[in-house]
PDBQT receptor file of N, H, CA, C and O in Angstrom, charges set to zero:
ATOM      1  N   MET A   1     123.540 132.881 126.036  1.00  0.00    +0.000 N 
ATOM      2  CA  MET A   1     123.156 131.941 125.016  1.00  0.00    +0.000 C 
ATOM      3  C   MET A   1     124.364 131.661 124.135  1.00  0.00    +0.000 C 
ATOM      4  O   MET A   1     125.237 132.516 123.984  1.00  0.00    +0.000 OA
ATOM      5  N   ALA A   2     124.418 130.497 123.568  1.00  0.00    +0.000 N 
ATOM      6  H   ALA A   2     123.710 129.802 123.691  1.00  0.00    +0.000 HD
ATOM      7  CA  ALA A   2     125.562 130.068 122.764  1.00  0.00    +0.000 C 
ATOM      8  C   ALA A   2     125.548 130.722 121.391  1.00  0.00    +0.000 C 
ATOM      9  O   ALA A   2     124.524 131.228 120.932  1.00  0.00    +0.000 OA
ATOM     10  N   GLU A   3     126.705 130.700 120.751  1.00  0.00    +0.000 N 
ATOM     11  H   GLU A   3     127.537 130.289 121.124  1.00  0.00    +0.000 HD
ATOM     12  CA  GLU A   3     126.772 131.205 119.388  1.00  0.00    +0.000 C 
ATOM     13  C   GLU A   3     125.864 130.364 118.499  1.00  0.00    +0.000 C 
ATOM     14  O   GLU A   3     125.612 129.194 118.790  1.00  0.00    +0.000 OA
ATOM     15  N   HIS A   4     125.378 130.956 117.430  1.00  0.00    +0.000 N 
ATOM     16  H   HIS A   4     125.583 131.906 117.194  1.00  0.00    +0.000 HD
ATOM     17  CA  HIS A   4     124.415 130.285 116.569  1.00  0.00    +0.000 C 
ATOM     18  C   HIS A   4     124.965 128.996 115.975  1.00  0.00    +0.000 C 
ATOM     19  O   HIS A   4     124.216 128.029 115.836  1.00  0.00    +0.000 OA
ATOM     20  N   GLU A   5     126.240 128.947 115.620  1.00  0.00    +0.000 N 
ATOM     21  H   GLU A   5     126.849 129.733 115.733  1.00  0.00    +0.000 HD
ATOM     22  CA  GLU A   5     126.811 127.764 114.982  1.00  0.00    +0.000 C 
ATOM     23  C   GLU A   5     126.915 126.592 115.949  1.00  0.00    +0.000 C 
ATOM     24  O   GLU A   5     126.812 125.440 115.527  1.00  0.00    +0.000 OA
ATOM     25  N   GLN A   6     127.116 126.859 117.235  1.00  0.00    +0.000 N 
ATOM     26  H   GLN A   6     127.200 127.795 117.577  1.00  0.00    +0.000 HD
ATOM     27  CA  GLN A   6     127.311 125.802 118.208  1.00  0.00    +0.000 C 
ATOM     28  C   GLN A   6     126.076 125.532 119.058  1.00  0.00    +0.000 C 
ATOM     29  O   GLN A   6     126.065 124.591 119.852  1.00  0.00    +0.000 OA
ATOM     30  N   ARG A   7     125.046 126.339 118.902  1.00  0.00    +0.000 N 
ATOM     31  H   ARG A   7     125.055 127.104 118.257  1.00  0.00    +0.000 HD
ATOM     32  CA  ARG A   7     123.830 126.156 119.701  1.00  0.00    +0.000 C 
ATOM     33  C   ARG A   7     123.188 124.815 119.351  1.00  0.00    +0.000 C 
ATOM     34  O   ARG A   7     123.072 124.457 118.179  1.00  0.00    +0.000 OA
ATOM     35  N   CYS A   8     122.780 124.088 120.370  1.00  0.00    +0.000 N 
ATOM     36  H   CYS A   8     122.874 124.379 121.322  1.00  0.00    +0.000 HD
ATOM     37  CA  CYS A   8     122.145 122.791 120.181  1.00  0.00    +0.000 C 
ATOM     38  C   CYS A   8     120.825 122.970 119.430  1.00  0.00    +0.000 C 
ATOM     39  O   CYS A   8     119.978 123.768 119.832  1.00  0.00    +0.000 OA
ATOM     40  N   LYS A   9     120.662 122.235 118.353  1.00  0.00    +0.000 N 
ATOM     41  H   LYS A   9     121.350 121.587 118.027  1.00  0.00    +0.000 HD
ATOM     42  CA  LYS A   9     119.441 122.362 117.555  1.00  0.00    +0.000 C 
ATOM     43  C   LYS A   9     118.267 121.614 118.177  1.00  0.00    +0.000 C 
ATOM     44  O   LYS A   9     117.112 121.928 117.891  1.00  0.00    +0.000 OA
ATOM     45  N   ALA A  10     118.549 120.636 119.017  1.00  0.00    +0.000 N 
ATOM     46  H   ALA A  10     119.488 120.381 119.250  1.00  0.00    +0.000 HD
ATOM     47  CA  ALA A  10     117.473 119.872 119.648  1.00  0.00    +0.000 C 
ATOM     48  C   ALA A  10     116.709 120.719 120.667  1.00  0.00    +0.000 C 
ATOM     49  O   ALA A  10     115.479 120.694 120.707  1.00  0.00    +0.000 OA
ATOM     50  N   CYS A  11     117.449 121.468 121.490  1.00  0.00    +0.000 N 
ATOM     51  H   CYS A  11     118.449 121.488 121.458  1.00  0.00    +0.000 HD
ATOM     52  CA  CYS A  11     116.805 122.261 122.551  1.00  0.00    +0.000 C 
ATOM     53  C   CYS A  11     116.850 123.755 122.266  1.00  0.00    +0.000 C 
ATOM     54  O   CYS A  11     116.407 124.551 123.094  1.00  0.00    +0.000 OA
ATOM     55  N   GLU A  12     117.373 124.149 121.116  1.00  0.00    +0.000 N 
ATOM     56  H   GLU A  12     117.733 123.502 120.444  1.00  0.00    +0.000 HD
ATOM     57  CA  GLU A  12     117.499 125.549 120.697  1.00  0.00    +0.000 C 
ATOM     58  C   GLU A  12     118.311 126.377 121.683  1.00  0.00    +0.000 C 
ATOM     59  O   GLU A  12     118.058 127.567 121.867  1.00  0.00    +0.000 OA
ATOM     60  N   GLY A  13     119.301 125.725 122.321  1.00  0.00    +0.000 N 
ATOM     61  H   GLY A  13     119.506 124.758 122.171  1.00  0.00    +0.000 HD
ATOM     62  CA  GLY A  13     120.207 126.437 123.206  1.00  0.00    +0.000 C 
ATOM     63  C   GLY A  13     119.726 126.613 124.629  1.00  0.00    +0.000 C 
ATOM     64  O   GLY A  13     120.416 127.242 125.431  1.00  0.00    +0.000 OA
ATOM     65  N   THR A  14     118.557 126.075 124.973  1.00  0.00    +0.000 N 
ATOM     66  H   THR A  14     117.996 125.564 124.321  1.00  0.00    +0.000 HD
ATOM     67  CA  THR A  14     118.038 126.246 126.334  1.00  0.00    +0.000 C 
ATOM     68  C   THR A  14     118.568 125.198 127.305  1.00  0.00    +0.000 C 
ATOM     69  O   THR A  14     118.614 125.442 128.511  1.00  0.00    +0.000 OA
ATOM     70  N   GLY A  15     118.967 124.037 126.798  1.00  0.00    +0.000 N 
ATOM     71  H   GLY A  15     118.930 123.839 125.818  1.00  0.00    +0.000 HD
ATOM     72  CA  GLY A  15     119.435 122.953 127.654  1.00  0.00    +0.000 C 
ATOM     73  C   GLY A  15     118.327 122.069 128.187  1.00  0.00    +0.000 C 
ATOM     74  O   GLY A  15     118.591 121.084 128.877  1.00  0.00    +0.000 OA
ATOM     75  N   MET A  16     117.077 122.416 127.870  1.00  0.00    +0.000 N 
ATOM     76  H   MET A  16     116.862 123.216 127.309  1.00  0.00    +0.000 HD
ATOM     77  CA  MET A  16     115.930 121.647 128.353  1.00  0.00    +0.000 C 
ATOM     78  C   MET A  16     115.042 121.233 127.178  1.00  0.00    +0.000 C 
ATOM     79  O   MET A  16     114.892 121.968 126.202  1.00  0.00    +0.000 OA
ATOM     80  N   LEU A  17     114.461 120.043 127.297  1.00  0.00    +0.000 N 
ATOM     81  H   LEU A  17     114.583 119.446 128.090  1.00  0.00    +0.000 HD
ATOM     82  CA  LEU A  17     113.476 119.555 126.341  1.00  0.00    +0.000 C 
ATOM     83  C   LEU A  17     112.182 119.279 127.103  1.00  0.00    +0.000 C 
ATOM     84  O   LEU A  17     112.195 119.156 128.328  1.00  0.00    +0.000 OA
ATOM     85  N   ALA A  18     111.076 119.182 126.386  1.00  0.00    +0.000 N 
ATOM     86  H   ALA A  18     111.066 119.281 125.391  1.00  0.00    +0.000 HD
ATOM     87  CA  ALA A  18     109.798 118.875 127.018  1.00  0.00    +0.000 C 
ATOM     88  C   ALA A  18     109.063 117.839 126.180  1.00  0.00    +0.000 C 
ATOM     89  O   ALA A  18     109.142 117.849 124.951  1.00  0.00    +0.000 OA
ATOM     90  N   ASP A  19     108.348 116.947 126.855  1.00  0.00    +0.000 N 
ATOM     91  H   ASP A  19     108.284 116.939 127.853  1.00  0.00    +0.000 HD
ATOM     92  CA  ASP A  19     107.553 115.973 126.115  1.00  0.00    +0.000 C 
ATOM     93  C   ASP A  19     106.189 116.568 125.778  1.00  0.00    +0.000 C 
ATOM     94  O   ASP A  19     105.932 117.740 126.055  1.00  0.00    +0.000 OA
ATOM     95  N   ASP A  20     105.324 115.765 125.184  1.00  0.00    +0.000 N 
ATOM     96  H   ASP A  20     105.532 114.814 124.958  1.00  0.00    +0.000 HD
ATOM     97  CA  ASP A  20     104.027 116.283 124.738  1.00  0.00    +0.000 C 
ATOM     98  C   ASP A  20     103.095 116.649 125.888  1.00  0.00    +0.000 C 
ATOM     99  O   ASP A  20     102.103 117.343 125.669  1.00  0.00    +0.000 OA
ATOM    100  N   GLU A  21     103.386 116.203 127.097  1.00  0.00    +0.000 N 
ATOM    101  H   GLU A  21     104.192 115.639 127.275  1.00  0.00    +0.000 HD
ATOM    102  CA  GLU A  21     102.578 116.571 128.257  1.00  0.00    +0.000 C 
ATOM    103  C   GLU A  21     103.154 117.756 129.017  1.00  0.00    +0.000 C 
ATOM    104  O   GLU A  21     102.578 118.190 130.015  1.00  0.00    +0.000 OA
ATOM    105  N   GLY A  22     104.281 118.283 128.558  1.00  0.00    +0.000 N 
ATOM    106  H   GLY A  22     104.749 117.931 127.747  1.00  0.00    +0.000 HD
ATOM    107  CA  GLY A  22     104.882 119.437 129.202  1.00  0.00    +0.000 C 
ATOM    108  C   GLY A  22     105.927 119.120 130.246  1.00  0.00    +0.000 C 
ATOM    109  O   GLY A  22     106.479 120.040 130.850  1.00  0.00    +0.000 OA
ATOM    110  N   TRP A  23     106.222 117.848 130.483  1.00  0.00    +0.000 N 
ATOM    111  H   TRP A  23     105.774 117.101 129.992  1.00  0.00    +0.000 HD
ATOM    112  CA  TRP A  23     107.269 117.477 131.433  1.00  0.00    +0.000 C 
ATOM    113  C   TRP A  23     108.609 117.877 130.846  1.00  0.00    +0.000 C 
ATOM    114  O   TRP A  23     108.911 117.538 129.702  1.00  0.00    +0.000 OA
ATOM    115  N   GLN A  24     109.412 118.590 131.613  1.00  0.00    +0.000 N 
ATOM    116  H   GLN A  24     109.166 118.865 132.543  1.00  0.00    +0.000 HD
ATOM    117  CA  GLN A  24     110.708 119.048 131.127  1.00  0.00    +0.000 C 
ATOM    118  C   GLN A  24     111.836 118.186 131.674  1.00  0.00    +0.000 C 
ATOM    119  O   GLN A  24     111.768 117.671 132.790  1.00  0.00    +0.000 OA
ATOM    120  N   TYR A  25     112.865 118.045 130.865  1.00  0.00    +0.000 N 
ATOM    121  H   TYR A  25     112.920 118.463 129.958  1.00  0.00    +0.000 HD
ATOM    122  CA  TYR A  25     114.034 117.275 131.258  1.00  0.00    +0.000 C 
ATOM    123  C   TYR A  25     115.263 117.816 130.551  1.00  0.00    +0.000 C 
ATOM    124  O   TYR A  25     115.156 118.527 129.551  1.00  0.00    +0.000 OA
ATOM    125  N   LYS A  26     116.434 117.472 131.079  1.00  0.00    +0.000 N 
ATOM    126  H   LYS A  26     116.521 116.894 131.891  1.00  0.00    +0.000 HD
ATOM    127  CA  LYS A  26     117.703 117.946 130.526  1.00  0.00    +0.000 C 
ATOM    128  C   LYS A  26     117.890 117.387 129.122  1.00  0.00    +0.000 C 
ATOM    129  O   LYS A  26     117.612 116.213 128.878  1.00  0.00    +0.000 OA
ATOM    130  N   CYS A  27     118.355 118.215 128.207  1.00  0.00    +0.000 N 
ATOM    131  H   CYS A  27     118.580 119.169 128.406  1.00  0.00    +0.000 HD
ATOM    132  CA  CYS A  27     118.564 117.815 126.821  1.00  0.00    +0.000 C 
ATOM    133  C   CYS A  27     119.570 116.674 126.751  1.00  0.00    +0.000 C 
ATOM    134  O   CYS A  27     120.666 116.770 127.303  1.00  0.00    +0.000 OA
ATOM    135  N   SER A  28     119.199 115.605 126.077  1.00  0.00    +0.000 N 
ATOM    136  H   SER A  28     118.309 115.527 125.629  1.00  0.00    +0.000 HD
ATOM    137  CA  SER A  28     120.079 114.447 125.960  1.00  0.00    +0.000 C 
ATOM    138  C   SER A  28     121.098 114.595 124.836  1.00  0.00    +0.000 C 
ATOM    139  O   SER A  28     122.005 113.770 124.724  1.00  0.00    +0.000 OA
ATOM    140  N   VAL A  29     120.974 115.611 124.012  1.00  0.00    +0.000 N 
ATOM    141  H   VAL A  29     120.237 116.281 124.103  1.00  0.00    +0.000 HD
ATOM    142  CA  VAL A  29     121.925 115.829 122.914  1.00  0.00    +0.000 C 
ATOM    143  C   VAL A  29     123.119 116.643 123.405  1.00  0.00    +0.000 C 
ATOM    144  O   VAL A  29     124.265 116.252 123.181  1.00  0.00    +0.000 OA
ATOM    145  N   CYS A  30     122.869 117.764 124.067  1.00  0.00    +0.000 N 
ATOM    146  H   CYS A  30     121.939 118.082 124.249  1.00  0.00    +0.000 HD
ATOM    147  CA  CYS A  30     123.949 118.637 124.542  1.00  0.00    +0.000 C 
ATOM    148  C   CYS A  30     124.236 118.437 126.026  1.00  0.00    +0.000 C 
ATOM    149  O   CYS A  30     125.132 119.082 126.572  1.00  0.00    +0.000 OA
ATOM    150  N   HIS A  31     123.491 117.556 126.684  1.00  0.00    +0.000 N 
ATOM    151  H   HIS A  31     122.764 117.033 126.241  1.00  0.00    +0.000 HD
ATOM    152  CA  HIS A  31     123.633 117.252 128.110  1.00  0.00    +0.000 C 
ATOM    153  C   HIS A  31     123.355 118.464 128.991  1.00  0.00    +0.000 C 
ATOM    154  O   HIS A  31     123.960 118.623 130.050  1.00  0.00    +0.000 OA
ATOM    155  N   GLY A  32     122.430 119.322 128.543  1.00  0.00    +0.000 N 
ATOM    156  H   GLY A  32     121.938 119.193 127.682  1.00  0.00    +0.000 HD
ATOM    157  CA  GLY A  32     121.918 120.398 129.377  1.00  0.00    +0.000 C 
ATOM    158  C   GLY A  32     122.642 121.718 129.335  1.00  0.00    +0.000 C 
ATOM    159  O   GLY A  32     122.244 122.653 130.029  1.00  0.00    +0.000 OA
ATOM    160  N   ASP A  33     123.701 121.832 128.539  1.00  0.00    +0.000 N 
ATOM    161  H   ASP A  33     124.025 121.073 127.974  1.00  0.00    +0.000 HD
ATOM    162  CA  ASP A  33     124.408 123.120 128.525  1.00  0.00    +0.000 C 
ATOM    163  C   ASP A  33     124.022 124.018 127.356  1.00  0.00    +0.000 C 
ATOM    164  O   ASP A  33     124.456 125.169 127.310  1.00  0.00    +0.000 OA
ATOM    165  N   GLY A  34     123.220 123.532 126.410  1.00  0.00    +0.000 N 
ATOM    166  H   GLY A  34     122.867 122.597 126.447  1.00  0.00    +0.000 HD
ATOM    167  CA  GLY A  34     122.742 124.351 125.298  1.00  0.00    +0.000 C 
ATOM    168  C   GLY A  34     123.712 124.486 124.139  1.00  0.00    +0.000 C 
ATOM    169  O   GLY A  34     123.386 125.100 123.123  1.00  0.00    +0.000 OA
ATOM    170  N   VAL A  35     124.905 123.915 124.284  1.00  0.00    +0.000 N 
ATOM    171  H   VAL A  35     125.170 123.417 125.109  1.00  0.00    +0.000 HD
ATOM    172  CA  VAL A  35     125.933 124.015 123.248  1.00  0.00    +0.000 C 
ATOM    173  C   VAL A  35     126.298 122.619 122.784  1.00  0.00    +0.000 C 
ATOM    174  O   VAL A  35     126.651 121.767 123.599  1.00  0.00    +0.000 OA
ATOM    175  N   TYR A  36     126.216 122.377 121.490  1.00  0.00    +0.000 N 
ATOM    176  H   TYR A  36     125.929 123.070 120.828  1.00  0.00    +0.000 HD
ATOM    177  CA  TYR A  36     126.621 121.091 120.927  1.00  0.00    +0.000 C 
ATOM    178  C   TYR A  36     128.072 121.205 120.499  1.00  0.00    +0.000 C 
ATOM    179  O   TYR A  36     128.395 121.915 119.547  1.00  0.00    +0.000 OA
ATOM    180  N   SER A  37     128.947 120.501 121.211  1.00  0.00    +0.000 N 
ATOM    181  H   SER A  37     128.685 119.925 121.985  1.00  0.00    +0.000 HD
ATOM    182  CA  SER A  37     130.385 120.592 120.960  1.00  0.00    +0.000 C 
ATOM    183  C   SER A  37     130.937 119.233 120.544  1.00  0.00    +0.000 C 
ATOM    184  O   SER A  37     130.210 118.240 120.510  1.00  0.00    +0.000 OA
ATOM    185  N   GLN A  38     132.208 119.203 120.234  1.00  0.00    +0.000 N 
ATOM    186  H   GLN A  38     132.798 120.010 120.262  1.00  0.00    +0.000 HD
ATOM    187  CA  GLN A  38     132.856 117.958 119.832  1.00  0.00    +0.000 C 
ATOM    188  C   GLN A  38     132.795 116.922 120.952  1.00  0.00    +0.000 C 
ATOM    189  O   GLN A  38     132.655 115.729 120.680  1.00  0.00    +0.000 OA
ATOM    190  N   SER A  39     132.897 117.355 122.197  1.00  0.00    +0.000 N 
ATOM    191  H   SER A  39     133.011 118.323 122.418  1.00  0.00    +0.000 HD
ATOM    192  CA  SER A  39     132.823 116.403 123.314  1.00  0.00    +0.000 C 
ATOM    193  C   SER A  39     131.443 115.743 123.387  1.00  0.00    +0.000 C 
ATOM    194  O   SER A  39     131.339 114.580 123.777  1.00  0.00    +0.000 OA
ATOM    195  N   ASP A  40     130.386 116.467 123.018  1.00  0.00    +0.000 N 
ATOM    196  H   ASP A  40     130.470 117.412 122.702  1.00  0.00    +0.000 HD
ATOM    197  CA  ASP A  40     129.046 115.872 122.986  1.00  0.00    +0.000 C 
ATOM    198  C   ASP A  40     128.957 114.824 121.885  1.00  0.00    +0.000 C 
ATOM    199  O   ASP A  40     128.304 113.795 122.059  1.00  0.00    +0.000 OA
ATOM    200  N   ALA A  41     129.600 115.075 120.766  1.00  0.00    +0.000 N 
ATOM    201  H   ALA A  41     130.130 115.911 120.624  1.00  0.00    +0.000 HD
ATOM    202  CA  ALA A  41     129.562 114.144 119.643  1.00  0.00    +0.000 C 
ATOM    203  C   ALA A  41     130.294 112.846 119.978  1.00  0.00    +0.000 C 
ATOM    204  O   ALA A  41     129.961 111.791 119.439  1.00  0.00    +0.000 OA
ATOM    205  N   ASN A  42     131.286 112.916 120.860  1.00  0.00    +0.000 N 
ATOM    206  H   ASN A  42     131.557 113.773 121.298  1.00  0.00    +0.000 HD
ATOM    207  CA  ASN A  42     132.071 111.731 121.206  1.00  0.00    +0.000 C 
ATOM    208  C   ASN A  42     131.441 110.879 122.292  1.00  0.00    +0.000 C 
ATOM    209  O   ASN A  42     131.867 109.742 122.499  1.00  0.00    +0.000 OA
ATOM    210  N   ARG A  43     130.441 111.393 122.990  1.00  0.00    +0.000 N 
ATOM    211  H   ARG A  43     130.095 112.316 122.822  1.00  0.00    +0.000 HD
ATOM    212  CA  ARG A  43     129.783 110.629 124.065  1.00  0.00    +0.000 C 
ATOM    213  C   ARG A  43     128.873 109.575 123.460  1.00  0.00    +0.000 C 
ATOM    214  O   ARG A  43     128.270 109.776 122.406  1.00  0.00    +0.000 OA
ATOM    215  N   GLU A  44     128.789 108.445 124.154  1.00  0.00    +0.000 N 
ATOM    216  H   GLU A  44     129.279 108.281 125.010  1.00  0.00    +0.000 HD
ATOM    217  CA  GLU A  44     127.892 107.389 123.705  1.00  0.00    +0.000 C 
ATOM    218  C   GLU A  44     126.451 107.745 124.061  1.00  0.00    +0.000 C 
ATOM    219  O   GLU A  44     126.195 108.410 125.064  1.00  0.00    +0.000 OA
ATOM    220  N   ALA A  45     125.531 107.303 123.239  1.00  0.00    +0.000 N 
ATOM    221  H   ALA A  45     125.739 106.763 122.424  1.00  0.00    +0.000 HD
ATOM    222  CA  ALA A  45     124.113 107.513 123.520  1.00  0.00    +0.000 C 
ATOM    223  C   ALA A  45     123.678 106.562 124.625  1.00  0.00    +0.000 C 
ATOM    224  O   ALA A  45     124.168 105.435 124.712  1.00  0.00    +0.000 OA
ATOM    225  N   ARG A  46     122.758 107.017 125.467  1.00  0.00    +0.000 N 
ATOM    226  H   ARG A  46     122.361 107.932 125.397  1.00  0.00    +0.000 HD
ATOM    227  CA  ARG A  46     122.243 106.128 126.494  1.00  0.00    +0.000 C 
ATOM    228  C   ARG A  46     120.740 105.974 126.294  1.00  0.00    +0.000 C 
ATOM    229  O   ARG A  46     120.050 106.917 125.904  1.00  0.00    +0.000 OA
ATOM    230  N   VAL A  47     120.254 104.791 126.563  1.00  0.00    +0.000 N 
ATOM    231  H   VAL A  47     120.814 104.025 126.880  1.00  0.00    +0.000 HD
ATOM    232  CA  VAL A  47     118.829 104.520 126.452  1.00  0.00    +0.000 C 
ATOM    233  C   VAL A  47     118.171 105.005 127.729  1.00  0.00    +0.000 C 
ATOM    234  O   VAL A  47     118.590 104.644 128.829  1.00  0.00    +0.000 OA
ATOM    235  N   MET A  48     117.142 105.821 127.583  1.00  0.00    +0.000 N 
ATOM    236  H   MET A  48     116.801 106.114 126.689  1.00  0.00    +0.000 HD
ATOM    237  CA  MET A  48     116.457 106.378 128.736  1.00  0.00    +0.000 C 
ATOM    238  C   MET A  48     115.263 105.501 129.086  1.00  0.00    +0.000 C 
ATOM    239  O   MET A  48     114.611 104.942 128.204  1.00  0.00    +0.000 OA
ATOM    240  N   SER A  49     114.985 105.386 130.369  1.00  0.00    +0.000 N 
ATOM    241  H   SER A  49     115.514 105.840 131.086  1.00  0.00    +0.000 HD
ATOM    242  CA  SER A  49     113.857 104.587 130.842  1.00  0.00    +0.000 C 
ATOM    243  C   SER A  49     112.568 105.399 130.753  1.00  0.00    +0.000 C 
ATOM    244  O   SER A  49     112.568 106.610 130.973  1.00  0.00    +0.000 OA
ATOM    245  N   VAL A  50     111.477 104.719 130.428  1.00  0.00    +0.000 N 
ATOM    246  H   VAL A  50     111.478 103.735 130.249  1.00  0.00    +0.000 HD
ATOM    247  CA  VAL A  50     110.167 105.370 130.368  1.00  0.00    +0.000 C 
ATOM    248  C   VAL A  50     109.165 104.550 131.166  1.00  0.00    +0.000 C 
ATOM    249  O   VAL A  50     109.353 103.352 131.376  1.00  0.00    +0.000 OA
ATOM    250  N   ASP A  51     108.091 105.212 131.611  1.00  0.00    +0.000 N 
ATOM    251  H   ASP A  51     107.938 106.185 131.440  1.00  0.00    +0.000 HD
ATOM    252  CA  ASP A  51     107.034 104.496 132.314  1.00  0.00    +0.000 C 
ATOM    253  C   ASP A  51     105.998 104.001 131.308  1.00  0.00    +0.000 C 
ATOM    254  O   ASP A  51     106.204 104.118 130.101  1.00  0.00    +0.000 OA
ATOM    255  N   GLN A  52     104.902 103.457 131.787  1.00  0.00    +0.000 N 
ATOM    256  H   GLN A  52     104.734 103.361 132.768  1.00  0.00    +0.000 HD
ATOM    257  CA  GLN A  52     103.900 102.883 130.883  1.00  0.00    +0.000 C 
ATOM    258  C   GLN A  52     103.214 103.925 130.010  1.00  0.00    +0.000 C 
ATOM    259  O   GLN A  52     102.628 103.582 128.983  1.00  0.00    +0.000 OA
ATOM    260  N   ASN A  53     103.279 105.206 130.409  1.00  0.00    +0.000 N 
ATOM    261  H   ASN A  53     103.754 105.485 131.243  1.00  0.00    +0.000 HD
ATOM    262  CA  ASN A  53     102.726 106.294 129.605  1.00  0.00    +0.000 C 
ATOM    263  C   ASN A  53     103.781 106.922 128.703  1.00  0.00    +0.000 C 
ATOM    264  O   ASN A  53     103.546 107.964 128.090  1.00  0.00    +0.000 OA
ATOM    265  N   ASN A  54     104.946 106.280 128.626  1.00  0.00    +0.000 N 
ATOM    266  H   ASN A  54     105.137 105.434 129.124  1.00  0.00    +0.000 HD
ATOM    267  CA  ASN A  54     106.058 106.725 127.777  1.00  0.00    +0.000 C 
ATOM    268  C   ASN A  54     106.667 108.043 128.247  1.00  0.00    +0.000 C 
ATOM    269  O   ASN A  54     107.197 108.805 127.439  1.00  0.00    +0.000 OA
ATOM    270  N   ARG A  55     106.593 108.317 129.560  1.00  0.00    +0.000 N 
ATOM    271  H   ARG A  55     106.162 107.698 130.217  1.00  0.00    +0.000 HD
ATOM    272  CA  ARG A  55     107.246 109.496 130.145  1.00  0.00    +0.000 C 
ATOM    273  C   ARG A  55     108.643 109.108 130.588  1.00  0.00    +0.000 C 
ATOM    274  O   ARG A  55     108.852 108.003 131.088  1.00  0.00    +0.000 OA
ATOM    275  N   LEU A  56     109.589 109.995 130.414  1.00  0.00    +0.000 N 
ATOM    276  H   LEU A  56     109.419 110.893 130.008  1.00  0.00    +0.000 HD
ATOM    277  CA  LEU A  56     110.967 109.710 130.796  1.00  0.00    +0.000 C 
ATOM    278  C   LEU A  56     111.108 109.629 132.310  1.00  0.00    +0.000 C 
ATOM    279  O   LEU A  56     110.513 110.414 133.049  1.00  0.00    +0.000 OA
ATOM    280  N   LEU A  57     111.896 108.679 132.750  1.00  0.00    +0.000 N 
ATOM    281  H   LEU A  57     112.380 108.041 132.151  1.00  0.00    +0.000 HD
ATOM    282  CA  LEU A  57     112.186 108.514 134.167  1.00  0.00    +0.000 C 
ATOM    283  C   LEU A  57     113.630 108.930 134.409  1.00  0.00    +0.000 C 
ATOM    284  O   LEU A  57     114.550 108.358 133.824  1.00  0.00    +0.000 OA
ATOM    285  N   ASP A  58     113.833 109.924 135.270  1.00  0.00    +0.000 N 
ATOM    286  H   ASP A  58     113.086 110.388 135.746  1.00  0.00    +0.000 HD
ATOM    287  CA  ASP A  58     115.192 110.362 135.608  1.00  0.00    +0.000 C 
ATOM    288  C   ASP A  58     115.500 110.034 137.029  1.00  0.00    +0.000 C 
ATOM    289  O   ASP A  58     116.598 110.323 137.505  1.00  0.00    +0.000 OA
TER     290      ASP A  58
């Protein structure tokens, strides 16, 4: 697990997020590694596709 200062706050260092139905997907903030670093801050945000039920499509 990452150090507390660098651990991604969105996924709490796990690298995975889940929606309200329990579907899991790679964290879009830290890109799945659980650590929020300067390189993550420099990446552009991408719009994720969703289906009609608002579930993420990967």
